[in-house]
ZAMARGU-4260 file (C-alpha; in steps of 0.2 Angstrom, whole numbers, plus 5000, padded with zeros to 4 digits):
<rodrens>
0) 5039/5172/5007 | 5050/5168/5021 | 5036/5166/5032 | 5028/5154/5022 | 5043/5144/5019
5) 5045/5143/5038 | 5026/5138/5039 | 5028/5123/5026 | 5043/5118/5035 | 5035/5116/5053
10) 5019/5108/5044 | 5029/5094/5035 | 5041/5091/5051 | 5024/5088/5060 | 5017/5077/5047
15) 5033/5067/5047 | 5032/5066/5066 | 5016/5059/5065 | 5003/5072/5068 | 4987/5073/5059
20) 4984/5086/5046 | 4973/5096/5058 | 4987/5095/5072 | 5001/5099/5059 | 4991/5115/5053
25) 4989/5120/5071 | 5007/5118/5075 | 5013/5129/5060 | 4998/5142/5061 | 4991/5137/5044
30) 4973/5137/5039 | 4966/5120/5038 | 4962/5123/5019 | 4979/5127/5015 | 4985/5113/5024
35) 4974/5100/5015 | 4979/5109/4998 | 4997/5106/5002 | 4995/5088/5007 | 4984/5085/4991
40) 4997/5093/4980 | 5011/5081/4987 | 5000/5065/4985 | 5003/5064/5005 | 5021/5060/5002
45) 5031/5072/5012 | 5043/5083/5003 | 5061/5079/5009 | 5068/5096/5005 | 5056/5103/5017
50) 5060/5093/5032 | 5078/5096/5031 | 5084/5109/5045 | 5082/5127/5038 | 5101/5130/5043
55) 5116/5119/5046 | 5127/5116/5030 | 5119/5130/5021 | 5115/5148/5027 | 5099/5151/5033
60) 5088/5166/5037 | 5096/5169/5054 | 5113/5168/5047 | 5109/5180/5033 | 5101/5192/5046
65) 5117/5192/5056 | 5128/5194/5040 | 5118/5208/5036 | 5119/5218/5053 | 5138/5214/5053
70) 5140/5220/5035 | 5131/5237/5040 | 5143/5239/5055 | 5157/5238/5045 | 5164/5222/5050
75) 5177/5213/5038 | 5173/5197/5029 | 5184/5187/5041 | 5176/5196/5056 | 5158/5190/5051
80) 5165/5172/5047 | 5172/5170/5065 | 5156/5177/5073 | 5146/5163/5063 | 5159/5149/5063
85) 5159/5149/5045 | 5173/5149/5032 | 5177/5167/5025 | 5174/5160/5008 | 5157/5156/5012
90) 5153/5174/5017 | 5161/5182/5003 | 5152/5171/4992 | 5135/5176/5000 | 5140/5194/4999
95) 5143/5193/4979 | 5130/5180/4974 | 5116/5188/4984 | 5118/5206/4981 | 5113/5215/4966
100) 5124/5229/4958 | 5108/5241/4961 | 5107/5237/4979 | 5116/5249/4989 | 5118/5237/5004
105) 5116/5218/5007 | 5098/5213/5013 | 5094/5197/5022 | 5076/5195/5017 | 5080/5197/4998
110) 5096/5188/4999 | 5085/5173/5006 | 5073/5174/4992 | 5086/5173/4978 | 5095/5158/4987
115) 5079/5149/4988 | 5074/5153/4969 | 5090/5145/4965 | 5089/5129/4976 | 5077/5117/4967
120) 5086/5108/4954 | 5072/5098/4947 | 5080/5082/4937 | 5072/5070/4925 | 5066/5053/4935
125) 5072/5037/4931 | 5056/5032/4923 | 5053/5049/4917 | 5069/5047/4904 | 5067/5028/4901
130) 5053/5024/4892 | 5056/5005/4892 | 5056/5005/4911 | 5041/5016/4913 | 5031/5005/4899
135) 5035/4990/4910 | 5030/4997/4925 | 5014/5006/4918 | 5008/4989/4910 | 5009/4980/4926
140) 5000/4994/4936 | 4986/4991/4923 | 4986/4972/4928 | 4984/4979/4945 | 5002/4973/4952
145) 5009/4981/4966 | 5024/4991/4966 | 5034/4979/4977 | 5028/4965/4964 | 5034/4975/4950
150) 5051/4980/4959 | 5055/4962/4961 | 5049/4956/4944 | 5061/4969/4936 | 5075/4962/4946
155) 5069/4945/4939 | 5067/4948/4921 | 5082/4961/4920 | 5095/4954/4931 | 5111/4962/4923
160) 5103/4979/4917 | 5104/4992/4931 | 5094/5004/4921 | 5079/4993/4923 | 5080/4994/4941
165) 5068/5004/4951 | 5062/5004/4968 | 5043/5001/4975 | 5045/5017/4984 | 5050/5026/4968
170) 5035/5020/4959 | 5023/5025/4973 | 5031/5043/4972 | 5028/5043/4953 | 5011/5039/4954
175) 5006/5049/4970 | 5018/5066/4968 | 5009/5077/4954 | 5026/5086/4950 | 5034/5069/4946
180) 5021/5063/4933 | 5031/5050/4924 | 5016/5038/4928 | 4997/5042/4923 | 4989/5048/4939
185) 4972/5036/4937 | 4978/5027/4953 | 4960/5021/4957 | 4962/5008/4944 | 4981/5006/4949
190) 4982/5003/4966 | 4972/4991/4977 | 4968/5005/4989 | 4963/5017/4975 | 4969/5032/4985
195) 4976/5047/4977 | 4986/5052/4992 | 4994/5042/5005 | 4985/5039/5022 | 4989/5031/5038
200) 4982/5013/5042 | 4966/5014/5050 | 4960/5004/5064 | 4948/4989/5060 | 4930/4992/5063
205) 4921/4979/5074 | 4908/4970/5064 | 4892/4971/5074 | 4882/4958/5066 | 4888/4944/5076
210) 4877/4942/5090 | 4869/4925/5094 | 4882/4910/5093 | 4881/4897/5078 | 4876/4880/5084
215) 4889/4866/5085 | 4904/4878/5081 | 4921/4870/5083 | 4932/4884/5088 | 4949/4887/5080
220) 4958/4883/5097 | 4954/4865/5091 | 4962/4866/5074 | 4976/4854/5071 | 4993/4863/5074
225) 4998/4858/5056 | 4986/4872/5050 | 4995/4886/5058 | 5013/4883/5052 | 5007/4881/5034
230) 5017/4866/5031 | 5003/4853/5026 | 4992/4862/5011 | 4974/4858/5009 | 4968/4871/5022
235) 4958/4885/5018 | 4951/4902/5024 | 4934/4909/5019 | 4923/4924/5021 | 4910/4935/5011
240) 4915/4953/5004 | 4898/4961/5003 | 4892/4975/4992 | 4880/4992/4995 | 4869/4991/5009
245) 4874/4973/5012 | 4863/4968/4998 | 4876/4958/4988 | 4890/4947/4991 | 4904/4936/4984
250) 4913/4921/4992 | 4930/4919/4995 | 4941/4904/4998 | 4959/4905/5000 | 4972/4892/5003
255) 4985/4895/5016 | 4999/4887/5010 | 4999/4894/4991 | 4987/4909/4993 | 4977/4902/4979
260) 4960/4909/4978 | 4943/4904/4973 | 4928/4914/4971 | 4911/4909/4975 | 4895/4916/4964
265) 4883/4922/4977 | 4872/4933/4966 | 4855/4931/4976 | 4856/4927/4993 | 4868/4924/5010
270) 4856/4913/5017 | 4865/4898/5026 | 4858/4886/5015 | 4864/4895/4998 | 4880/4898/5006
275) 4882/4881/5011 | 4878/4873/4993 | 4889/4885/4984 | 4903/4881/4994 | 4900/4864/4993
280) 4900/4864/4974 | 4915/4874/4974 | 4925/4863/4988 | 4920/4847/4978 | 4930/4852/4963
285) 4946/4851/4973 | 4955/4833/4976 | 4950/4828/4994 | 4970/4829/4998 | 4968/4848/4997
290) 4951/4850/5006 | 4956/4846/5023 | 4948/4862/5032 | 4940/4878/5031 | 4941/4892/5043
295) 4927/4905/5044 | 4921/4920/5055 | 4906/4918/5065 | 4894/4926/5051 | 4877/4919/5051
300) 4879/4914/5033 | 4889/4899/5041 | 4874/4891/5051 | 4873/4878/5039 | 4892/4873/5042
305) 4888/4855/5048 | 4879/4852/5032 | 4894/4859/5022 | 4906/4848/5032 | 4896/4833/5028
310) 4893/4836/5009 | 4910/4841/5005 | 4920/4831/5017 | 4929/4846/5026 | 4931/4850/5043
315) 4924/4868/5047 | 4933/4878/5062 | 4926/4896/5068 | 4937/4910/5073 | 4935/4921/5090
320) 4924/4934/5090 | 4932/4951/5082 | 4948/4942/5078 | 4950/4945/5060 | 4968/4941/5061
325) 4965/4923/5064 | 4961/4922/5045 | 4975/4934/5040 | 4977/4927/5024 | 4960/4928/5019
330) 4958/4946/5026 | 4973/4952/5014 | 4965/4943/4999 | 4949/4951/5002 | 4959/4968/5002
335) 4967/4963/4986 | 4950/4959/4979 | 4941/4975/4983 | 4953/4982/4969 | 4940/4972/4958
340) 4925/4973/4969 | 4924/4992/4977 | 4916/4994/4991 | 4898/5002/4990 | 4895/4995/4973
345) 4882/4981/4968 | 4892/4965/4968 | 4877/4955/4961 | 4881/4961/4942 | 4897/4951/4941
350) 4895/4934/4933 | 4902/4918/4937 | 4912/4919/4923 | 4919/4937/4928 | 4923/4930/4945
355) 4934/4917/4937 | 4943/4929/4927 | 4947/4939/4943 | 4953/4923/4952 | 4965/4920/4937
360) 4972/4938/4937 | 4974/4937/4955 | 4982/4919/4955 | 4994/4925/4941 | 5003/4939/4952
365) 5020/4935/4960 | 5020/4935/4977 | 5034/4940/4990 | 5029/4927/5004 | 5031/4913/4989
370) 5047/4917/4984 | 5039/4928/4970 | 5030/4912/4963 | 5012/4915/4957 | 4999/4906/4969
375) 4993/4897/4953 | 5011/4891/4951 | 5012/4885/4969 | 4995/4877/4968 | 5000/4868/4952
380) 5013/4861/4960 | 5003/4854/4974 | 4991/4847/4962 | 5005/4838/4953 | 5011/4831/4968
385) 4995/4825/4974 | 4991/4816/4958 | 5009/4808/4958 | 5007/4801/4975 | 4989/4795/4971
390) 4997/4786/4957 | 5011/4778/4968 | 4997/4772/4979 | 4987/4764/4966 | 5001/4754/4958
395) 5006/4748/4976
</rodrens>
């Protein structure tokens, strides 16, 4: 029992220090299967009581071993306390609480087991004891809101009710940690990552399809400075999200200032002409003031960019090779969309009507970067401002 606690302590301290599960298992002397079982059981969340020092404020195994030896030598409570640098009342309480009447002498190993059996003090979590709060969080998880969005919405909706406050971290723990199951565990339909345990962020995989350059590309370095600082609306980023075996795709467009998303129905093909026509039809639904530029990566589906630029009246710019961060807004949005369109699935099964539904739901989520407005609200404000300016120009 003591060895198992020590092994767990070493394992979780290693995980908290950033080691992989394999390395943490090696460091603690665990079998890999046991290490993975512990990790899954905790949902990848490090148990805080297992990464605290095994001794310090409280007596630990070494302290109890020293007490056992000194007690059997006949030393007094005060002498043992002085030797360990503890209060005499601590030693007296230890000898009284962790030795049973049927034991002839104090035993360190048994005392440690009894002390550990009393240590856990499970308490009802805030969400487990507050059904109104739990229902609020559960409903918005079902709407695919993130824990951070939910936490901030609670502050907005219940500014004077402390009982209706919960942090994003608490929501994550309530989902991931099985022993704190105040929320349902079907995280694959609640969190955009779809993970059942926490994992470190993986490095991006380089896309190997970009081989030959596209004729007539205008690079991102030539894009106006106003695009970078997001001060002027109407500049978009775009990409494709692809389905299983790269046989299906959906086009994504995101406005940089408002994070407003539009989805492009591409059920049959990602040939350059097809993509150019579909993007043209989508962009032409916008006022010209809100369709100034489009930034894409160097995917071959954009070989028809000149046709798109002419037909839609929009400037098209290309990112540098292997530089997805140059379309950071779109990359983030594509990550959110994977909650609706998981990798490895057939994306051609989604109708244009369903894409419109997904876009509305995504644009209805409050965003931290927008001061907790929704993209739909921010974009609507832009549309109204554009219409007002157009009206003023017409009358003058």
